[in-house]
N, C-alpha and C positions, 0 to 999 in steps of 0.2 A: 713271174715276179710281182710280189707284195711290198708295199713300200709305205713311208710313213714321209709327208712334206715337211722339208724342213725349215724351207725358205721359198715364198714365190713372189712374182710382182707381175699380179694381173693384168696392167695395162701393157706389158713388154709381152706377155705368154711366155713367162720362164716360171722355172721351179726345180728345185733340188729335192731327191728324196735319198731318204735314208731307208737301204735295201735289207729284207728281210734276211738274205745270209750275211750280213755284218761285213761285206765287202767295201768295195769303194764305193759313193756315193754315184746315183745315177742323176744327169743333167737333161732337162726338158725345154724343148722351146716348140713352141707353135709353130708349124709351116709357113703360114700365114697368120699375121695377126692385123686385123681391123682395129683401128684405134678404138680403147674404150672397151674390147670383146674380147678379153682374154680368157684362160680357163675355167678362171673358176675357184682353183685349187686355194686352200687357206692352210695357214701352216696348222699341223696337226691333223690334217686328213689322213686318212688309210686309202691309198690307189693301188691299184692293177694295173700291169703295164709289161708290154715287152721290152726286151733288154737288148742292144747290141754294142758292140765295142770298134770304135773308130779314133783311131791314133791313142790310144792306151786311154781313153775316157770311155764309161758307160755313158749310153745316151738311151735315155726313155722313151718310147713311141705309143702311141694308141693309149695314153693311160685313161683309166675309167674309175670314179670313186666309188668306194667302197663302203666307206664309211667316215659322216662327217667327224672330226674332232677327236678322233679315237685317241691319239698321241700326242695331244695340245701339250702335256708336261715335257715330253722329249727334249724341245730345244732349249728349254729353261734347264733340264737336268744334263743333259752334256753340256753346257756352257758351265754350270755349276759345281759340275762333277768333273772336270778337266784336270788334269794335274798341272799344268801350265797356269792355270787361272789360281789354283790353290798355293802355289810355290810363289806367284807374282804378289798375290794378298797377304799372305805370310799368316794365313790359317792356320794351315798344317803341313806338315812336314810331306814331302812325295812318298806317295804309295811305290813298294817295289811289286804289286799285286794287282791282275786284272780288275778294274770297277764295272762290277756289273748292273744297269739300269733295267728296272722290271719294266716290262710291256704288258701290264694288266689291262682289260678294260675296265672301265666305272662302273660303278653301282649302276643297275639296272640297264645297263647295255647287252645288246646279246650279241653272241659271237654267230659268225656264220660259217657254214661249214662248207666242205669242198663243193660239194655241188652247187649250192647256190653262186660262189663265186665263178664257178665256169659258165652259168647262164647269163 
């Protein structure tokens, strides 16, 4: 599975990934964390990982960095475009249709082919 890091705490070795299938978020926790030696993932990094389900939670395993800051705009876009945030702020009337957030690489960034991702 491919995903984007929405949140991470490197000192605790934890992260939350938004998955390419737009299903539930995937949670990652390093099996053994040495103080100050976390995964090194930053918000917006694109990662590839294995997925399993444990007690109705998606658990990410064996994450690998694919591209740094590929989706740095996603956390703000998700917060800024949420219906709840708009309703609470009174900026817009709640929409009754789906809101699509584009996931496009920044200018000058190269897209990786499927063969490169598996390597």
